[in-house]
N, C-alpha and C positions, 0 to 999 in steps of 0.2 A: 504494500500500500504506500501511496505517496501523499505527503502532507504539504499543502501550499496555502497561501493567503490570497483571497480575492476581495478587493474593496474592504479590507479590514476583517473579513470573515474567514475563519479557518476551515479548510476542507481536507478531508482524507478520501482519496479516490484510488482506484486501481491504476496500475501502470498502463500506459497507452491511452488513457482517457484524454479527450480533447479539452482544451481550456473552456470552450463554450459549454460543454456538458458539465464540467466541474462547477462552473459558475451557476448553471441552472440548479444543480444539486444544493447549493447554499442560498438559493433565492435571488441571485443576481441575474437579471434578464439582459442578455447581450443582444442588441438588435441585429437582424440578419435578413437577407432575402434569398440567397442561393443555398444556404445550408439545410440539409435534411439528414437526420441521424441514420437513415438506411441507405444513403447514397455516398459515394466517394466525395470527399470535400474538394471543391474547386477553388474556393476563395476568390471568386470573380467579383462579387458585389462590393467588397471592402467595407461593408457596414459594421462588421464584427471586429473592427480594429480595437486592440487593447494595448496598454502600456505594460511592459514586463521589465522589472528592474534588471539591470545589467545587460539589457539588449539595446543595441544602438538605435533602433527605430521601432515604430509601432508594428505589431504582429497581428495576423489574422487569427482570431481565436478558434475559428472552425477548422484550421489546418495545423495548429500548434499543439503538440502533446504536452501534458503537464510534466514537471520535473520537481524533484525533491527541493523544498525550501523556496520554490518560486513565489514571487510577490507580484500579483497582477492588479492593475488599476483599470477600471472600466468607467463606470458612472462617476467615480471620484476624481477623474483626471480631466482638467481643462483642455489639455492637449488632445486627448481622445475625443472630447465633445466637439472641439473645433474641426478635427479631421472628419468626423461623421457628418457635420454640417456641410463641409466641402464635398464629401461624397454624394450627399443628397442633392447638392447644387448641380453636380455633373449628371446625375440620374434624371433630374427634372428638366435638364436642358432639352431633351428630346421627348419628353412625356407630355401628353395633352393634359391641360389643367381644367378639364371640364368634369370634375368629380360629381356634380349634381345629376348628370345624365348617365354616369357610368354604372354598369351593372354591379360593380363591387362597392359602390358608394356606401360608406359606413362600416364596411368589413374589409378594409384595405390597409395592409401594413405600410405601404408607401404614404398613404394619407396620414396615418397615425404618427409615423416617424417625422413626417414633414411638420406636423403640429408640435410634436415634442421638441424638435430642434429648430423651430420657427423658420423653416425654409419653405415658405408657401409659394415662392416663385423662384425661378432661376435667374442668376445675374447675367446669363448669356442672352444676347439679343439677336443671334443669328436665326435664320429660318429653321424650323424644326423639320426633321425627316417625317415624311408622311407616306404611309403604305396603304395601298388600296385593300378593301375587304376582299377576301378570297372565299368563294362558295364552292365547297366540295360536294355538297348534295343539298337537298331541300332542308335538311336538319343540321348540317355542319357548316360553319363558317369560321374564319379566323379574322381577328382584328389585331394585327400586329402593333398598331398604334397604342394599344392598351397594355402591352408587355413592358416590363421593366427592362430597359436596354442598357 
């Protein structure tokens, strides 16, 4: 078993546990879009960045395994909070901001994190990428504009 500290809370977890799972076990919720416990971690979205003492830069908690004595800062780190706000800014750069008409309205992690980190609009002023709807059958269509890119 490995003992570490996450946002001031002590955790004892099995060797090979990812930081994001260790955090969840002690009640620290690390925001993420691309992580799922049953899939191989890709660390693409970068929302799960955490600060780990003695590491030169922020690390993705969904792809970093715990180590003995590790000290992790997530919600308690202003550097991490700033990085997450910047990540959201990049994600929102190409995302439509028409939440009231979106099917996910009210049940959307992107919307929740945007409110949490006060990133309601992107600072980017370029034109957004727009994808046409694709209809595969009368019952199946894709709306790629709704995907987190």
